[in-house]
N, C-alpha and C positions, 0 to 999 in steps of 0.2 A: 610828806614826800611822795612824789609820783611812784617811786618804787614800791612803797607800802600799799598803794592802791591797785597794784597789778597782782592778781592771784598767782599768775605764772612766775613772776619774779620772786614772790615770797616763798612759794613751794620750792622752786629751784634753788634759791639761796639757802633755805633750811637743809635740803638734802645735801647740797654741795658743802655747806659748813660742817655738817656731820661727817661726811666722807673725809674732808680735809683734816678735821680734828682727829678722827680715827687713824688716818694714815700717819699724821705727825706723832701721835702718841702710841703708835704700834708697839714699840719696844716695851712700853709700860702696860699696855692693855692686853697684849698677847699672853694667854695663860701658859703657853709652852714655847720653848725655843723653836724657831721656824723650821729647822731641819731635824729636830729630834724625832726619832722613830719609836713606836710602841708596837712591836710585832704581834703581841698577844691581843691588841685591840684594833686589828685591821678591819676597815669598813664598819667601824662602830657607828650606830645611828645617832642622830642628834639627841642631845640630852645627857644628863649625868655629868661625867667628867669632861665631856667634849660637847660644847654647846651646838656646834654644827656638824659633829661627827668627825670621822677620820678617813684617810684615803687608803690606797693599797699598801702603803708602807707604814700605816699607823700614825701618820703625821696629823696633827690637829688642824682641821680645816679653818677654824676661826683665826688662828694665828697666821696661817698662810694667806687668807683673804686680806687680813689687815696689812701684811707686808706686800701683798700683790697690789693693793691700792697705792702703796708708796711707790712701787715701780712704775705703775701706769701713770700716775699723776706727775712723777718726775720726768718721765719720757715725754709726756704731752706738753708740759710747761716748757721744757728745754727745747723741744723741736719747734713748737709754735713761736717761742721767743726768738729762736734763730731765724725762722722764716720771716717773722715780723720785722726784725731789724734789717736783714739783708734785702728782703723784697721791697719794703717801704723805701729804703735808701735808693735802690735801683729805680723804682717807679718814680720817685720824686726827682731824681737826677734826669731821667729820660724826659719827664714832662716839663721840667723847668728849663733845661738846657736845649732840648729839642735837637733838630737837625740829624746828623749822622749818628750821634750817640743814641738818640731816641729810636731810630730805625734799627740799629744793631741790637740794642738791648731787647726791644720788643720782638724781633725775629728770634732771638735766643729763647725768650719766654714762650713763643709759639711752638718752638721745637719741643720744649719740655711738656707743653700742653698736649702735644700730639700723642704722647704715650699714656696708656691707662695708668692711673695713679698708683694702684696697688702693684701692677706689673713693674713700673719704674722703681718703686720702693724695694721690691724683691730683687730686681737686678742690681741695685746699688748694694744691698746687703750681701748678695752672693759674691759680688766682685770684691768687696772690702772685708768680708768675713762676718759671721754672725756674732752678735753681742749687743749689749744695751746701748753703748755709745754709738755703734754703727746704726742702730735703729733710730736713734735721735737724729743723726745726720741724714739718713735716708728720708725720714718723714719731713724733716726740715726742708730738704731740697725739693721735695714734691710740692710743698706749700709756697715756696718762694714766688713762682709765677702768679699765684693768686693775689698775694699782697702787692706784687709789682703792678699788676693791672689796676687793683683798687686804689693804689696811691697815685698812679699816673693820671687817671681821668680827672679827679678834682684839681690836681696840680695844674693841669692845662687851663683850667678856669681861673684859679686863684692867682696865677702869675700875671694875669691881665688886669688885676684890680689896681686901683690907684695907689693904695698904701704900699704895694709891692714895687710899683714903678717909682714911687717916692723914695723907698729905701735904696733902690738901685741908683737913683739920681744922686743920692747923698754919698755914694761911693762905698756902700757896705758890700762886703765880700759875699760871694754866692752862698757859701755854707752858712753864713750868718743870716742871710735873707731866708734861706730854706728853713733853718732851725727856729727863727723867731716869728716869721710871718706866714710861711707855707704850712709847716707841720701842724701848728695848733688849729688851723682851719680845715684840715683834712683828716684829723685824728678820729672823728666819730665813726665813719665806716670801717676804718682799720681796726678799731677797738672791738666793734661788734663782730667783725669777721674773725678776730682772734678768739673770741669766746666760743663761736660756733666751731672753729677748727680744733679747739681743745677736745670737743666731743669726738670728732672724727679721728683725731690723733690717738685717742684711747682705743678706738676700734682698729686702727691700723696696727698699733702696738700689739693688741691682742691677736690680730690675724697673723702677724709675723711670728709671734711667739707660738701660736697654735701650729704653724708650719715648721717650727723648730729653727727659725731664722732670727728670733729676737732674743729675749733674755734666756740664758742657758741654765739648766739644772746645776746645782740644787736650789738656786735662788728662785723665789716664787714670782710668778707672773700669772695674772688672771687667765690670759689666753693659754698659757702653758698648762695651767691646772685643768682647764676644760679639755685640752688635748690628751692629757694623761688620764683623766677620768672617763673619757668616752670608751676606752677599751673594756671598762668594767661596769658600764652603765646598767646592765641587766642584773648584776649582783648588788650594786649600790648606786643609786642616781645622785647622791649628795655631792660627791667630789666634782660632778659636772654642773649640777643645778645651782649650787651656791656661788661659785665663781661667775657663772653666766648671769645670775641675777645681780651680782656686784657690778658687772660691766654695764648692764641695762640701767641701773640706778645712776652710775656716773655719767653715762651718755645723756640720759634723760635730764639730769640736773643742768648740765652745760647747755643743752638745747633750750630748756625753759628760760634760763637766764639770758641766753643770746637773743631769743625771740622777744623777750620783754624789753631788753635794752634797745633793740631795733625799734620797737614801738615807742619807747620813751624818748629816744634821742632823735628820731626822724620827725621833723616838724609836721609833715603831712599825715603820717600814721598817728602821731600824738594827738593831733587835733581831732581826728575821728574817734580815737580811743577815749579821750577825755569827755567828748560830747556824748558818748554812749554810756 
């Protein structure tokens, strides 16, 4: 398999599989309840009873990092999934139907593109209220224009192909033509973009939680843990260092997988990569 011949893909998939397994099995792997406090063991160093140490409240950092991964991955998958479905549907509709619908939808996407992505996400969260579900919606809305653009461009090309024109001539409905003939032929760039956006979605979720606009205490979030630990970084760096490293590993794994998929699925990049 080509995936096995790509070092980036292998490393990225191994890290990602480990993170996903740890997040899925967090209730069984966590040595302590995620909100359980041990006041006598505040800022305990790594080792002994606490593999990664404890925070200001004496909460086990390993348990909170595991559950923080659950939150980050859940938000990333849900937000990117929302953006992928809505954005791809809008982009394919605009590209296939064209005319006034294309102009209207693309101008709406341009308006969303005009805002800095993090500022737009913060604005949505502030208007709707902080929380995990609001974070999912905010990140999803930010990504919708990206998927709409990516889906529209190849749709403009595919709709002119003979097999699409033949399907229309046979009287097939627009939705059927899009689902059976357009979507399968434009899915590669959408899939690669989704993988890359999963990485940035984790960063956005962490940033919003760091600012107090994402996941709310006492539920763990990697960004929230970094925010809480920074006030005591001179006393104990571990409550900040370990959640920060967890974010880096998650983002790195998705980026490695996304880059490798782009090389493997893109015929031009694949030819250069295989020949080398």
